[in-house]
N, C-alpha and C positions, 0 to 999 in steps of 0.2 A: 559718522555718527551714523549707528543702524537705524532704521526705521521701526515702529512699533511692528508691523506685518513683518519684517525679517528678523526682529527676536521671537514673534510668535511661530515662526514657522520652524526656526532652528531648535525650539525647545520642544515642539511636537511634530512629528511626522503625519501628515494627513491620511486618514483611513477611509475607507469605503464607505463607511457612516458619515463621515465630516463631509464628503462628496455630496451625498445624497440629501443632506439638511442644508447645503450651500446652494443645490438645486431646486429646493422647496420655494426659494424666493422666486415667485412669478414676475414680479416688474425687472428683476435682472435677468430670468432664465425662462420665462416663458411658460411653454408646458413640460419642460425638461423634467421636471420634479415628479410626474407622471410616467417618465419612460425611463426611470432607473430605480435600483433596488440592490440593497445587499444580499449576496448570495455566499454562502460559505466563506464570509470575511472578503469578497471581491466584489468588484462593482459591474453590475448587470447594465447595459445599455441597450433599448431597442428601439426599432424605429419600423414604420410604416412604408408599405410600397401597393401601387395598384397592380403593376405587371413588371415583370423583369426583376425577381428575385437576385439571380448572381450578380446585376448590376446594383441592386442597394446593398448587397451584401459588402462588396469591394469597396464602396464609398464609404460605409460605416467602418469599416476595418481600417482604410485608410487614413479618415479623419481622426481616428483615435491613436493609431499605432504606428503611423509612419511620423519620421522626424518634422516634414513639412505639414502634415494633416493641420488641419484646421483646430481641433480640439487638441491634439497632442502637443500642437505650438505652444497655444495659449496657457495650458498648465506646465510646462516644462516654464516658459517665461516667467508665468506669475506666482507658481507656487513650487516651483523645482522639482516635479514629480514626472515620471513617465510612466507608459501603462505597456503593459505586457499581454498579448493575448492567451487567455485560458481554454475559452472554447466559442464556440458559435453556433447558432441555430436558426431555423429558418421554417415558419409555418404559413402555409399556402392560404388559410384562413385563420384568422386568431380567433384563440380559444382561450377559455378561462381568465385569468384576470387581464390579457391582453386584449379583451373585447371591449374594454372600454377606451382603448385608444383608437380601435378602428375595428371593422369588420373586415377589411382587405387582411394583405398579405404582412407578416412581421418577419423582419431580421434581428436578430441580436447577438450580441458579443458579451462575454464575461472576461474582464478585465481586473489583473492583477496589478496593484499601485507599487511603484518601485521608488 
């Protein structure tokens, strides 16, 4: 017999908007809700760094897009979804909306949900 969660997941594919709502639950996800948003139907995920932007970018990409990445594995196992890298960016000093996260550097990726 299928669980309620399995039935829901079969009837509706999760979207970037759904994931942002999920991340807004601070009790489960901490400050993750402040580090994600929907950009043209895709999920934008950002992280801050103090130094080593290249290393921070690699860790962020690996976590979300490689089969054994922490976030990629969790979402594959729990929700049956995978992510495809659409774009990536880096700011040596956070500006605009990212200033509420940090005044240091920002790395970000745009992910398509598959």
